[in-house]
N, C-alpha and C positions, 0 to 999 in steps of 0.2 A: 124334203123329209121334215115329218110332225117335230115339233118342239117338245120337249121332256116334261118340262117344266115354264108354263108360260106366265106363272106368277113372280119363278125365282128372274126370269127376265124382266117383267115389268118393275120389279124392286132395283136389279140391277142398272136399268135405265133411268130410274128416277134418281137412284145414288150418283151415277156418274152427271145427269145434268146438273145436279146441287153442284158437286165438286167442279165442274166446271163454270157455274154460277149464270146458267143457261134460265132463258126466261120460261121453257117448257118444256116438258117430257114427252115423247110422241111413241105411240106403239101401236100395235095390230089392236082391232078394239073385240071385247068379249064381253058376255054381260057379267061376270066374276071382276073381271079386271075395273069395268065400270063401277060396279059395288064399292069395290075397294076404294077406288080414286074418290067418290061419294063421301065415304067414311073419313078420308084424310080430310075431304075440303070441310066437313060438320065439325073437324077436331080442330081445324085452325091450321092444317099443314100445307094447303092448297088456296092460291086466288079463285080459282074456276076450273070446271072438267067441259071439254068441248069435246063433241064427237061430231065427226064429218064424214061423207061421203055415204055409200050404200053398199049391200051386198058384201061380196067377200075383200071387198076394198074397203071397209070401212076403218076406219082410224080413232084413236082417243088420244087427247091431248090434254095434258095435265101443267094447269098453268101454276109456277112453283111462287112461294111465298118465301118473301126474305124482308130481315130486319131493316130498320131506319140506317143502321151501319153496313148493311149490306151482307151479315150472316144471312144464312138459310134457315130458314124453320125448321127444315129434316136435319138433326145434327149426323143422327144413323137410324139406317134401317135395315132390318134381319129376318131372314127368313126362318122360320121356326118348324114347322109342320112340313116335311119333304116328300116325295112318292117312295122316298124307300124306307122313311120313318116318319108315320104320322103320330100327333100331339093333339091329344083330346083333354078337356078338364070339366070337371063341372061348373056351375055359376059361381059358388060362393070360392070355390079355389082358381079362377082366373089369375093369371099372374099379371102381378102390378109390376110396370116397366120404370124404372128409376126413381123409386118412391114415390110412383102418382105422376111424374114430371113427363113421363111419356105413354103409349097405351099399346094396348095389344089387340090386334084384331082378331075375332073369333068369329067362324062360319058356322051359323046356328041354323037350327029349322025356320028361324025368322030373320034369315038373311046374314049379309056380313055386319057384324056389330064390333062397337070400341068395349073394353073389357067392362066398362063403368055401366054403360048400357047395359049389356048382358047381365051385369049382375042384378042391375034393375027392376030388369024383365025376368031374372031367374031361370036364366037360358045356357045351358054348356054348349061346349062343340069344340070344333079342331081349333086348335089356334095356329092361325096363319101365319101371323108376323107380329114384331114390335117395332113402333116408331117411337122415337125419342127426338 
């Protein structure tokens, strides 16, 4: 049976892995998931992104980042735009998460971007998730 919301599944896997203090979160691969993982990597929420396998068995592993004290870099992660309720925004009105301490990820014509990068490039789009 096909999954209704693979992005929500990815975020839940990341949330569960950080709660269990695991080193990595593994999931089935897709281009959008890899782009989202790369955004998390560029913003400092992950140590590395690794893809393995080929074809239908391809997997994506996100190596999670923790502080010196062992606290996860990702304190919270929340899906905003869902299949039942899409949320779109202009570049200037991209949501600011935790007064700038977090990021919101937007799906734009230029690919998945963090809110700061979307404002800099002046492109709006669908608000995928918030990470803090």
